[in-house]
TIVO-2410 file (N, C-alpha, C; in nm, 3 decimals):
# residues 175
REC num residu      c1      c2      c3 atome chaine
REC   1      X   0.836  -0.174  -0.054     N      A
REC   1      X   0.930  -0.176  -0.170    CA      A
REC   1      X   0.869  -0.300  -0.246     C      A
REC   2      X   0.708  -0.242  -0.314     N      A
REC   2      X   0.655  -0.331  -0.384    CA      A
REC   2      X   0.640  -0.277  -0.510     C      A
REC   3      X   0.643  -0.355  -0.650     N      A
REC   3      X   0.612  -0.296  -0.757    CA      A
REC   3      X   0.427  -0.260  -0.762     C      A
REC   4      X   0.372  -0.354  -0.717     N      A
REC   4      X   0.245  -0.283  -0.720    CA      A
REC   4      X   0.157  -0.190  -0.610     C      A
REC   5      X   0.270  -0.097  -0.558     N      A
REC   5      X   0.245   0.000  -0.475    CA      A
REC   5      X   0.129   0.082  -0.561     C      A
REC   6      X   0.189   0.119  -0.667     N      A
REC   6      X   0.091   0.224  -0.790    CA      A
REC   6      X  -0.052   0.169  -0.743     C      A
REC   7      X  -0.090   0.075  -0.741     N      A
REC   7      X  -0.270   0.028  -0.706    CA      A
REC   7      X  -0.272  -0.033  -0.569     C      A
REC   8      X  -0.249   0.009  -0.486     N      A
REC   8      X  -0.253  -0.028  -0.342    CA      A
REC   8      X  -0.411   0.084  -0.291     C      A
REC   9      X  -0.490  -0.017  -0.228     N      A
REC   9      X  -0.569   0.056  -0.156    CA      A
REC   9      X  -0.549   0.048  -0.041     C      A
REC  10      X  -0.554   0.131   0.055     N      A
REC  10      X  -0.525   0.115   0.170    CA      A
REC  10      X  -0.658   0.075   0.246     C      A
REC  11      X  -0.761   0.141   0.202     N      A
REC  11      X  -0.881   0.092   0.298    CA      A
REC  11      X  -0.898  -0.067   0.299     C      A
REC  12      X  -0.844  -0.143   0.193     N      A
REC  12      X  -0.860  -0.273   0.211    CA      A
REC  12      X  -0.798  -0.364   0.280     C      A
REC  13      X  -0.654  -0.288   0.337     N      A
REC  13      X  -0.551  -0.348   0.452    CA      A
REC  13      X  -0.570  -0.356   0.568     C      A
REC  14      X  -0.592  -0.426   0.658     N      A
REC  14      X  -0.582  -0.469   0.786    CA      A
REC  14      X  -0.432  -0.423   0.856     C      A
REC  15      X  -0.448  -0.325   0.903     N      A
REC  15      X  -0.336  -0.268   0.995    CA      A
REC  15      X  -0.326  -0.291   1.143     C      A
REC  16      X  -0.222  -0.346   1.178     N      A
REC  16      X  -0.234  -0.398   1.323    CA      A
REC  16      X  -0.249  -0.282   1.393     C      A
REC  17      X  -0.323  -0.232   1.516     N      A
REC  17      X  -0.336  -0.148   1.606    CA      A
REC  17      X  -0.359  -0.161   1.733     C      A
REC  18      X  -0.391  -0.092   1.832     N      A
REC  18      X  -0.422  -0.125   1.961    CA      A
REC  18      X  -0.549  -0.098   1.985     C      A
REC  19      X  -0.659  -0.156   2.063     N      A
REC  19      X  -0.755  -0.149   2.083    CA      A
REC  19      X  -0.776  -0.082   2.234     C      A
REC  20      X  -0.834   0.019   2.285     N      A
REC  20      X  -0.845   0.066   2.405    CA      A
REC  20      X  -0.984   0.042   2.449     C      A
REC  21      X  -0.978   0.013   2.588     N      A
REC  21      X  -1.143   0.022   2.599    CA      A
REC  21      X  -1.147   0.114   2.689     C      A
REC  22      X  -1.280   0.209   2.688     N      A
REC  22      X  -1.312   0.313   2.744    CA      A
REC  22      X  -1.405   0.308   2.835     C      A
REC  23      X  -1.383   0.338   2.995     N      A
REC  23      X  -1.494   0.325   3.060    CA      A
REC  23      X  -1.588   0.453   3.019     C      A
REC  24      X  -1.709   0.384   3.087     N      A
REC  24      X  -1.833   0.478   3.009    CA      A
REC  24      X  -1.904   0.555   3.146     C      A
REC  25      X  -1.848   0.504   3.245     N      A
REC  25      X  -1.870   0.573   3.384    CA      A
REC  25      X  -1.779   0.620   3.484     C      A
REC  26      X  -1.768   0.757   3.486     N      A
REC  26      X  -1.679   0.795   3.618    CA      A
REC  26      X  -1.649   0.726   3.698     C      A
REC  27      X  -1.743   0.651   3.791     N      A
REC  27      X  -1.663   0.562   3.904    CA      A
REC  27      X  -1.623   0.450   3.852     C      A
REC  28      X  -1.636   0.391   3.741     N      A
REC  28      X  -1.554   0.283   3.701    CA      A
REC  28      X  -1.399   0.313   3.634     C      A
REC  29      X  -1.381   0.448   3.650     N      A
REC  29      X  -1.242   0.490   3.531    CA      A
REC  29      X  -1.129   0.427   3.597     C      A
REC  30      X  -1.107   0.373   3.760     N      A
REC  30      X  -0.986   0.311   3.791    CA      A
REC  30      X  -0.998   0.162   3.690     C      A
REC  31      X  -1.126   0.116   3.695     N      A
REC  31      X  -1.122  -0.028   3.641    CA      A
REC  31      X  -1.114  -0.003   3.496     C      A
REC  32      X  -1.156   0.076   3.445     N      A
REC  32      X  -1.138   0.121   3.288    CA      A
REC  32      X  -0.972   0.112   3.262     C      A
REC  33      X  -0.899   0.200   3.352     N      A
REC  33      X  -0.762   0.187   3.331    CA      A
REC  33      X  -0.690   0.081   3.339     C      A
REC  34      X  -0.754  -0.003   3.426     N      A
REC  34      X  -0.671  -0.181   3.444    CA      A
REC  34      X  -0.709  -0.218   3.266     C      A
REC  35      X  -0.806  -0.205   3.243     N      A
REC  35      X  -0.851  -0.257   3.121    CA      A
REC  35      X  -0.779  -0.236   2.986     C      A
REC  36      X  -0.770  -0.084   3.002     N      A
REC  36      X  -0.674  -0.037   2.876    CA      A
REC  36      X  -0.558  -0.079   2.888     C      A
REC  37      X  -0.479  -0.093   2.984     N      A
REC  37      X  -0.341  -0.118   3.015    CA      A
REC  37      X  -0.327  -0.295   2.995     C      A
REC  38      X  -0.428  -0.354   3.033     N      A
REC  38      X  -0.436  -0.487   2.966    CA      A
REC  38      X  -0.419  -0.532   2.831     C      A
REC  39      X  -0.553  -0.454   2.765     N      A
REC  39      X  -0.551  -0.453   2.617    CA      A
REC  39      X  -0.442  -0.405   2.547     C      A
REC  40      X  -0.374  -0.312   2.608     N      A
REC  40      X  -0.257  -0.252   2.505    CA      A
REC  40      X  -0.100  -0.374   2.529     C      A
REC  41      X  -0.121  -0.410   2.663     N      A
REC  41      X  -0.030  -0.543   2.688    CA      A
REC  41      X  -0.029  -0.671   2.593     C      A
REC  42      X  -0.171  -0.661   2.570     N      A
REC  42      X  -0.235  -0.829   2.493    CA      A
REC  42      X  -0.190  -0.796   2.373     C      A
REC  43      X  -0.193  -0.650   2.307     N      A
REC  43      X  -0.206  -0.622   2.164    CA      A
REC  43      X  -0.051  -0.651   2.150     C      A
REC  44      X   0.044  -0.585   2.249     N      A
REC  44      X   0.189  -0.568   2.181    CA      A
REC  44      X   0.224  -0.724   2.186     C      A
REC  45      X   0.187  -0.775   2.282     N      A
REC  45      X   0.243  -0.937   2.291    CA      A
REC  45      X   0.203  -0.999   2.158     C      A
REC  46      X   0.087  -0.961   2.112     N      A
REC  46      X   0.038  -1.053   1.979    CA      A
REC  46      X   0.137  -0.991   1.891     C      A
REC  47      X   0.138  -0.858   1.864     N      A
REC  47      X   0.266  -0.839   1.772    CA      A
REC  47      X   0.374  -0.863   1.743     C      A
REC  48      X   0.454  -0.894   1.864     N      A
REC  48      X   0.611  -0.947   1.895    CA      A
REC  48      X   0.574  -1.077   1.844     C      A
REC  49      X   0.486  -1.167   1.870     N      A
REC  49      X   0.481  -1.281   1.849    CA      A
REC  49      X   0.431  -1.318   1.692     C      A
REC  50      X   0.381  -1.188   1.649     N      A
REC  50      X   0.336  -1.236   1.497    CA      A
REC  50      X   0.467  -1.143   1.410     C      A
REC  51      X   0.585  -1.114   1.502     N      A
REC  51      X   0.702  -1.046   1.420    CA      A
REC  51      X   0.667  -0.927   1.380     C      A
REC  52      X   0.792  -0.880   1.301     N      A
REC  52      X   0.804  -0.744   1.226    CA      A
REC  52      X   0.685  -0.722   1.138     C      A
REC  53      X   0.626  -0.605   1.098     N      A
REC  53      X   0.537  -0.558   1.025    CA      A
REC  53      X   0.597  -0.552   0.868     C      A
REC  54      X   0.503  -0.570   0.803     N      A
REC  54      X   0.572  -0.539   0.621    CA      A
REC  54      X   0.660  -0.448   0.606     C      A
REC  55      X   0.608  -0.340   0.687     N      A
REC  55      X   0.662  -0.227   0.656    CA      A
REC  55      X   0.795  -0.210   0.729     C      A
REC  56      X   0.836  -0.262   0.837     N      A
REC  56      X   0.969  -0.307   0.888    CA      A
REC  56      X   1.028  -0.408   0.816     C      A
REC  57      X   0.986  -0.503   0.751     N      A
REC  57      X   1.081  -0.605   0.691    CA      A
REC  57      X   1.125  -0.547   0.575     C      A
REC  58      X   1.044  -0.443   0.506     N      A
REC  58      X   1.057  -0.377   0.360    CA      A
REC  58      X   1.200  -0.296   0.442     C      A
REC  59      X   1.181  -0.258   0.530     N      A
REC  59      X   1.322  -0.157   0.538    CA      A
REC  59      X   1.288  -0.029   0.599     C      A
REC  60      X   1.151   0.011   0.586     N      A
REC  60      X   1.093   0.139   0.621    CA      A
REC  60      X   1.085   0.225   0.484     C      A
REC  61      X   1.029   0.356   0.508     N      A
REC  61      X   0.952   0.444   0.437    CA      A
REC  61      X   1.072   0.457   0.319     C      A
REC  62      X   1.226   0.494   0.333     N      A
REC  62      X   1.320   0.520   0.269    CA      A
REC  62      X   1.364   0.409   0.180     C      A
REC  63      X   1.322   0.302   0.177     N      A
REC  63      X   1.341   0.178   0.073    CA      A
REC  63      X   1.189   0.159   0.005     C      A
REC  64      X   1.087   0.196   0.062     N      A
REC  64      X   0.961   0.192  -0.016    CA      A
REC  64      X   0.960   0.298  -0.103     C      A
REC  65      X   1.004   0.434  -0.053     N      A
REC  65      X   1.021   0.515  -0.167    CA      A
REC  65      X   1.122   0.516  -0.266     C      A
REC  66      X   1.251   0.452  -0.257     N      A
REC  66      X   1.294   0.409  -0.369    CA      A
REC  66      X   1.266   0.310  -0.453     C      A
REC  67      X   1.170   0.231  -0.405     N      A
REC  67      X   1.126   0.110  -0.493    CA      A
REC  67      X   1.002   0.192  -0.595     C      A
REC  68      X   0.903   0.262  -0.505     N      A
REC  68      X   0.804   0.369  -0.588    CA      A
REC  68      X   0.856   0.436  -0.688     C      A
REC  69      X   0.975   0.495  -0.669     N      A
REC  69      X   1.046   0.587  -0.747    CA      A
REC  69      X   1.060   0.506  -0.881     C      A
REC  70      X   1.156   0.405  -0.875     N      A
REC  70      X   1.196   0.303  -0.962    CA      A
REC  70      X   1.030   0.249  -1.039     C      A
REC  71      X   0.967   0.201  -0.965     N      A
REC  71      X   0.847   0.175  -1.046    CA      A
REC  71      X   0.772   0.271  -1.100     C      A
REC  72      X   0.720   0.382  -1.083     N      A
REC  72      X   0.684   0.462  -1.111    CA      A
REC  72      X   0.755   0.514  -1.257     C      A
REC  73      X   0.907   0.530  -1.269     N      A
REC  73      X   0.966   0.575  -1.363    CA      A
REC  73      X   0.936   0.470  -1.497     C      A
REC  74      X   0.959   0.330  -1.455     N      A
REC  74      X   0.949   0.196  -1.503    CA      A
REC  74      X   0.792   0.199  -1.587     C      A
REC  75      X   0.691   0.232  -1.515     N      A
REC  75      X   0.559   0.218  -1.582    CA      A
REC  75      X   0.555   0.348  -1.667     C      A
REC  76      X   0.628   0.465  -1.634     N      A
REC  76      X   0.616   0.595  -1.758    CA      A
REC  76      X   0.655   0.557  -1.885     C      A
REC  77      X   0.757   0.468  -1.886     N      A
REC  77      X   0.809   0.454  -2.035    CA      A
REC  77      X   0.745   0.315  -2.087     C      A
REC  78      X   0.656   0.273  -2.022     N      A
REC  78      X   0.670   0.121  -2.067    CA      A
REC  78      X   0.535   0.149  -2.188     C      A
REC  79      X   0.577   0.160  -2.308     N      A
REC  79      X   0.491   0.136  -2.440    CA      A
REC  79      X   0.383   0.080  -2.451     C      A
REC  80      X   0.376  -0.048  -2.396     N      A
REC  80      X   0.252  -0.113  -2.400    CA      A
REC  80      X   0.140  -0.072  -2.315     C      A
REC  81      X   0.171  -0.014  -2.206     N      A
REC  81      X   0.093   0.075  -2.134    CA      A
REC  81      X   0.041   0.153  -2.173     C      A
REC  82      X   0.129   0.281  -2.211     N      A
REC  82      X   0.098   0.376  -2.275    CA      A
REC  82      X   0.015   0.370  -2.407     C      A
REC  83      X   0.010   0.254  -2.477     N      A
REC  83      X  -0.069   0.188  -2.583    CA      A
REC  83      X  -0.234   0.252  -2.554     C      A
REC  84      X  -0.256   0.226  -2.413     N      A
REC  84      X  -0.408   0.278  -2.363    CA      A
REC  84      X  -0.412   0.398  -2.358     C      A
REC  85      X  -0.461   0.495  -2.435     N      A
REC  85      X  -0.489   0.624  -2.414    CA      A
REC  85      X  -0.513   0.703  -2.290     C      A
REC  86      X  -0.577   0.617  -2.219     N      A
REC  86      X  -0.631   0.688  -2.074    CA      A
REC  86      X  -0.551   0.649  -1.996     C      A
REC  87      X  -0.461   0.539  -1.995     N      A
REC  87      X  -0.339   0.579  -1.907    CA      A
REC  87      X  -0.222   0.665  -1.981     C      A
REC  88      X  -0.222   0.681  -2.096     N      A
REC  88      X  -0.118   0.762  -2.155    CA      A
REC  88      X  -0.149   0.882  -2.123     C      A
REC  89      X  -0.264   0.946  -2.097     N      A
REC  89      X  -0.308   1.103  -2.077    CA      A
REC  89      X  -0.291   1.129  -1.955     C      A
REC  90      X  -0.296   1.023  -1.862     N      A
REC  90      X  -0.239   1.040  -1.711    CA      A
REC  90      X  -0.100   1.034  -1.677     C      A
REC  91      X  -0.024   1.033  -1.769     N      A
REC  91      X   0.122   1.018  -1.731    CA      A
REC  91      X   0.165   1.169  -1.761     C      A
REC  92      X   0.157   1.240  -1.732     N      A
REC  92      X   0.209   1.411  -1.721    CA      A
REC  92      X   0.334   1.412  -1.658     C      A
REC  93      X   0.425   1.435  -1.695     N      A
REC  93      X   0.558   1.423  -1.597    CA      A
REC  93      X   0.570   1.493  -1.478     C      A
REC  94      X   0.487   1.633  -1.487     N      A
REC  94      X   0.504   1.733  -1.367    CA      A
REC  94      X   0.441   1.688  -1.227     C      A
REC  95      X   0.348   1.595  -1.292     N      A
REC  95      X   0.278   1.488  -1.192    CA      A
REC  95      X   0.351   1.393  -1.100     C      A
REC  96      X   0.452   1.338  -1.172     N      A
REC  96      X   0.529   1.229  -1.098    CA      A
REC  96      X   0.604   1.222  -0.951     C      A
REC  97      X   0.641   1.373  -0.922     N      A
REC  97      X   0.658   1.360  -0.774    CA      A
REC  97      X   0.588   1.367  -0.684     C      A
REC  98      X   0.445   1.402  -0.753     N      A
REC  98      X   0.319   1.423  -0.629    CA      A
REC  98      X   0.303   1.235  -0.623     C      A
REC  99      X   0.246   1.180  -0.744     N      A
REC  99      X   0.212   1.029  -0.756    CA      A
REC  99      X   0.323   0.967  -0.675     C      A
REC 100      X   0.442   1.000  -0.696     N      A
REC 100      X   0.548   0.882  -0.605    CA      A
REC 100      X   0.549   0.935  -0.467     C      A
REC 101      X   0.482   1.063  -0.429     N      A
REC 101      X   0.496   1.087  -0.267    CA      A
REC 101      X   0.345   1.013  -0.230     C      A
REC 102      X   0.236   1.009  -0.293     N      A
REC 102      X   0.122   0.966  -0.255    CA      A
REC 102      X   0.151   0.791  -0.201     C      A
REC 103      X   0.225   0.778  -0.331     N      A
REC 103      X   0.216   0.586  -0.361    CA      A
REC 103      X   0.294   0.570  -0.226     C      A
REC 104      X   0.398   0.629  -0.221     N      A
REC 104      X   0.493   0.618  -0.112    CA      A
REC 104      X   0.405   0.605   0.045     C      A
REC 105      X   0.360   0.700   0.066     N      A
REC 105      X   0.257   0.723   0.186    CA      A
REC 105      X   0.135   0.622   0.185     C      A
REC 106      X   0.083   0.589   0.086     N      A
REC 106      X  -0.017   0.443   0.036    CA      A
REC 106      X   0.030   0.347   0.113     C      A
REC 107      X   0.185   0.287   0.039     N      A
REC 107      X   0.227   0.182   0.063    CA      A
REC 107      X   0.305   0.161   0.221     C      A
REC 108      X   0.363   0.274   0.262     N      A
REC 108      X   0.385   0.281   0.381    CA      A
REC 108      X   0.273   0.247   0.502     C      A
REC 109      X   0.167   0.324   0.469     N      A
REC 109      X   0.050   0.298   0.575    CA      A
REC 109      X   0.006   0.154   0.533     C      A
REC 110      X  -0.014   0.096   0.439     N      A
REC 110      X  -0.058  -0.007   0.395    CA      A
REC 110      X  -0.001  -0.140   0.424     C      A
REC 111      X   0.114  -0.113   0.461     N      A
REC 111      X   0.235  -0.218   0.555    CA      A
REC 111      X   0.267  -0.194   0.655     C      A
REC 112      X   0.175  -0.127   0.723     N      A
REC 112      X   0.208  -0.116   0.885    CA      A
REC 112      X   0.302   0.002   0.937     C      A
REC 113      X   0.338   0.071   0.860     N      A
REC 113      X   0.383   0.211   0.886    CA      A
REC 113      X   0.326   0.319   0.940     C      A
REC 114      X   0.409   0.437   0.964     N      A
REC 114      X   0.361   0.535   1.046    CA      A
REC 114      X   0.279   0.627   0.951     C      A
REC 115      X   0.312   0.614   0.830     N      A
REC 115      X   0.242   0.707   0.720    CA      A
REC 115      X   0.095   0.707   0.740     C      A
REC 116      X   0.054   0.807   0.635     N      A
REC 116      X  -0.135   0.847   0.658    CA      A
REC 116      X  -0.116   0.881   0.491     C      A
REC 117      X  -0.166   0.798   0.424     N      A
REC 117      X  -0.214   0.814   0.277    CA      A
REC 117      X  -0.372   0.914   0.322     C      A
REC 118      X  -0.324   1.020   0.200     N      A
REC 118      X  -0.447   1.118   0.182    CA      A
REC 118      X  -0.504   1.140   0.052     C      A
REC 119      X  -0.456   1.079  -0.032     N      A
REC 119      X  -0.501   1.090  -0.163    CA      A
REC 119      X  -0.635   1.018  -0.211     C      A
REC 120      X  -0.662   1.014  -0.306     N      A
REC 120      X  -0.769   0.955  -0.384    CA      A
REC 120      X  -0.785   0.816  -0.352     C      A
REC 121      X  -0.914   0.765  -0.373     N      A
REC 121      X  -0.925   0.610  -0.368    CA      A
REC 121      X  -0.887   0.564  -0.503     C      A
REC 122      X  -0.871   0.421  -0.508     N      A
REC 122      X  -0.789   0.386  -0.651    CA      A
REC 122      X  -0.907   0.391  -0.735     C      A
REC 123      X  -1.044   0.359  -0.708     N      A
REC 123      X  -1.162   0.361  -0.791    CA      A
REC 123      X  -1.171   0.513  -0.855     C      A
REC 124      X  -1.150   0.625  -0.782     N      A
REC 124      X  -1.158   0.752  -0.852    CA      A
REC 124      X  -1.038   0.787  -0.906     C      A
REC 125      X  -0.887   0.765  -0.850     N      A
REC 125      X  -0.757   0.766  -0.928    CA      A
REC 125      X  -0.751   0.704  -1.072     C      A
REC 126      X  -0.819   0.572  -1.082     N      A
REC 126      X  -0.833   0.507  -1.222    CA      A
REC 126      X  -0.941   0.509  -1.321     C      A
REC 127      X  -1.072   0.574  -1.251     N      A
REC 127      X  -1.170   0.584  -1.334    CA      A
REC 127      X  -1.214   0.601  -1.442     C      A
REC 128      X  -1.092   0.702  -1.518     N      A
REC 128      X  -1.121   0.752  -1.655    CA      A
REC 128      X  -1.013   0.681  -1.761     C      A
REC 129      X  -0.954   0.577  -1.704     N      A
REC 129      X  -0.815   0.514  -1.754    CA      A
REC 129      X  -0.830   0.401  -1.839     C      A
REC 130      X  -1.006   0.345  -1.805     N      A
REC 130      X  -1.017   0.216  -1.906    CA      A
REC 130      X  -0.924   0.121  -1.920     C      A
REC 131      X  -0.855   0.077  -1.770     N      A
REC 131      X  -0.763  -0.014  -1.761    CA      A
REC 131      X  -0.815  -0.165  -1.780     C      A
REC 132      X  -0.755  -0.255  -1.855     N      A
REC 132      X  -0.804  -0.377  -1.912    CA      A
REC 132      X  -0.717  -0.486  -1.811     C      A
REC 133      X  -0.765  -0.604  -1.825     N      A
REC 133      X  -0.707  -0.723  -1.794    CA      A
REC 133      X  -0.546  -0.729  -1.835     C      A
REC 134      X  -0.524  -0.701  -1.970     N      A
REC 134      X  -0.389  -0.671  -2.031    CA      A
REC 134      X  -0.317  -0.570  -1.940     C      A
REC 135      X  -0.369  -0.464  -1.948     N      A
REC 135      X  -0.275  -0.345  -1.859    CA      A
REC 135      X  -0.246  -0.421  -1.732     C      A
REC 136      X  -0.330  -0.454  -1.653     N      A
REC 136      X  -0.293  -0.538  -1.517    CA      A
REC 136      X  -0.201  -0.601  -1.495     C      A
REC 137      X  -0.192  -0.709  -1.616     N      A
REC 137      X  -0.090  -0.784  -1.616    CA      A
REC 137      X   0.052  -0.732  -1.649     C      A
REC 138      X   0.047  -0.626  -1.762     N      A
REC 138      X   0.158  -0.575  -1.779    CA      A
REC 138      X   0.235  -0.489  -1.648     C      A
REC 139      X   0.117  -0.410  -1.563     N      A
REC 139      X   0.171  -0.371  -1.486    CA      A
REC 139      X   0.234  -0.463  -1.357     C      A
REC 140      X   0.200  -0.590  -1.358     N      A
REC 140      X   0.247  -0.681  -1.281    CA      A
REC 140      X   0.374  -0.714  -1.283     C      A
REC 141      X   0.428  -0.733  -1.425     N      A
REC 141      X   0.531  -0.777  -1.479    CA      A
REC 141      X   0.626  -0.649  -1.447     C      A
REC 142      X   0.619  -0.560  -1.462     N      A
REC 142      X   0.681  -0.407  -1.402    CA      A
REC 142      X   0.720  -0.393  -1.222     C      A
REC 143      X   0.608  -0.450  -1.207     N      A
REC 143      X   0.614  -0.425  -1.017    CA      A
REC 143      X   0.692  -0.550  -1.016     C      A
REC 144      X   0.713  -0.667  -1.041     N      A
REC 144      X   0.782  -0.790  -1.033    CA      A
REC 144      X   0.931  -0.748  -1.031     C      A
REC 145      X   0.943  -0.686  -1.173     N      A
REC 145      X   1.112  -0.626  -1.209    CA      A
REC 145      X   1.146  -0.526  -1.133     C      A
REC 146      X   1.074  -0.451  -1.050     N      A
REC 146      X   1.092  -0.357  -0.973    CA      A
REC 146      X   1.154  -0.439  -0.835     C      A
REC 147      X   1.072  -0.486  -0.787     N      A
REC 147      X   1.081  -0.594  -0.659    CA      A
REC 147      X   1.201  -0.674  -0.642     C      A
REC 148      X   1.228  -0.737  -0.798     N      A
REC 148      X   1.331  -0.832  -0.799    CA      A
REC 148      X   1.464  -0.743  -0.823     C      A
REC 149      X   1.453  -0.637  -0.853     N      A
REC 149      X   1.575  -0.516  -0.882    CA      A
REC 149      X   1.597  -0.473  -0.741     C      A
REC 150      X   1.538  -0.486  -0.656     N      A
REC 150      X   1.573  -0.440  -0.494    CA      A
REC 150      X   1.593  -0.544  -0.405     C      A
REC 151      X   1.569  -0.640  -0.474     N      A
REC 151      X   1.606  -0.767  -0.385    CA      A
REC 151      X   1.495  -0.760  -0.290     C      A
REC 152      X   1.361  -0.729  -0.300     N      A
REC 152      X   1.264  -0.772  -0.207    CA      A
REC 152      X   1.237  -0.946  -0.181     C      A
REC 153      X   1.230  -1.010  -0.062     N      A
REC 153      X   1.216  -1.169  -0.063    CA      A
REC 153      X   1.074  -1.202  -0.110     C      A
REC 154      X   1.080  -1.329  -0.176     N      A
REC 154      X   0.948  -1.362  -0.219    CA      A
REC 154      X   0.840  -1.362  -0.112     C      A
REC 155      X   0.848  -1.387  -0.007     N      A
REC 155      X   0.751  -1.375   0.084    CA      A
REC 155      X   0.700  -1.232   0.106     C      A
REC 156      X   0.791  -1.144   0.087     N      A
REC 156      X   0.734  -1.016   0.113    CA      A
REC 156      X   0.674  -0.951  -0.009     C      A
REC 157      X   0.711  -1.025  -0.115     N      A
REC 157      X   0.631  -0.992  -0.261    CA      A
REC 157      X   0.516  -1.036  -0.298     C      A
REC 158      X   0.509  -1.143  -0.249     N      A
REC 158      X   0.348  -1.212  -0.253    CA      A
REC 158      X   0.256  -1.124  -0.137     C      A
REC 159      X   0.316  -1.092  -0.030     N      A
REC 159      X   0.223  -0.980   0.047    CA      A
REC 159      X   0.187  -0.859  -0.028     C      A
REC 160      X   0.277  -0.803  -0.087     N      A
REC 160      X   0.275  -0.695  -0.163    CA      A
REC 160      X   0.196  -0.711  -0.269     C      A
REC 161      X   0.203  -0.845  -0.358     N      A
REC 161      X   0.092  -0.879  -0.452    CA      A
REC 161      X  -0.035  -0.878  -0.396     C      A
REC 162      X  -0.050  -0.932  -0.285     N      A
REC 162      X  -0.196  -0.952  -0.219    CA      A
REC 162      X  -0.257  -0.827  -0.214     C      A
REC 163      X  -0.201  -0.731  -0.158     N      A
REC 163      X  -0.237  -0.575  -0.107    CA      A
REC 163      X  -0.270  -0.537  -0.232     C      A
REC 164      X  -0.195  -0.560  -0.362     N      A
REC 164      X  -0.236  -0.458  -0.483    CA      A
REC 164      X  -0.368  -0.540  -0.552     C      A
REC 165      X  -0.379  -0.667  -0.538     N      A
REC 165      X  -0.464  -0.770  -0.579    CA      A
REC 165      X  -0.600  -0.750  -0.524     C      A
REC 166      X  -0.594  -0.669  -0.424     N      A
REC 166      X  -0.726  -0.671  -0.328    CA      A
REC 166      X  -0.793  -0.514  -0.388     C      A
REC 167      X  -0.711  -0.451  -0.449     N      A
REC 167      X  -0.752  -0.324  -0.532    CA      A
REC 167      X  -0.787  -0.356  -0.685     C      A
REC 168      X  -0.778  -0.456  -0.732     N      A
REC 168      X  -0.754  -0.490  -0.873    CA      A
REC 168      X  -0.938  -0.432  -0.932     C      A
REC 169      X  -1.043  -0.476  -0.870     N      A
REC 169      X  -1.178  -0.449  -0.879    CA      A
REC 169      X  -1.208  -0.306  -0.895     C      A
REC 170      X  -1.129  -0.235  -0.836     N      A
REC 170      X  -1.129  -0.094  -0.842    CA      A
REC 170      X  -1.083  -0.023  -0.958     C      A
REC 171      X  -0.969  -0.095  -1.011     N      A
REC 171      X  -0.869  -0.042  -1.121    CA      A
REC 171      X  -0.903  -0.096  -1.257     C      A
REC 172      X  -0.942  -0.256  -1.261     N      A
REC 172      X  -0.969  -0.283  -1.373    CA      A
REC 172      X  -1.107  -0.273  -1.438     C      A
REC 173      X  -1.125  -0.208  -1.523     N      A
REC 173      X  -1.266  -0.202  -1.555    CA      A
REC 173      X  -1.325  -0.241  -1.740     C      A
REC 174      X  -1.220  -0.284  -1.773     N      A
REC 174      X  -1.265  -0.325  -1.912    CA      A
REC 174      X  -1.188  -0.474  -1.911     C      A
REC 175      X  -1.215  -0.570  -2.018     N      A
REC 175      X  -1.165  -0.684  -2.058    CA      A
REC 175      X  -1.058  -0.655  -2.112     C      A
***
């Protein structure tokens, strides 16, 4: 449910997962199975101690999709952002549903949800847009407005902004 969802790069996000040890020798298979069970139990306990994922705290994919929908619509009519010819040329209305779908999947995955983002990297996606620091700041204002509209708590907003900030170097290419 983040505004900066549009600029998330999944590769830079650490997702909590389970690590399983695989026995390398057939004779150690039983011992390997015990190690797997122990690893899985330990990872599950750590997750429980850490609390719910950001994905869960945001309310899941439907809430994320609603926020992404609002954000993309908000960005599309931002005249200040569209003053940048590179950004304006990327605003093809027919592409909006696809952008919303991919961004929803990206945010879902980046926040610990079950989705898989299969789109382009942030660097490739934004390569020809000439996005500036000013453009980034305008995006952040819209992102914040969307998050506020949906009542996303401040702590979750900060986590979402941290995720999007991790992609800034791949998106902002000009002063």
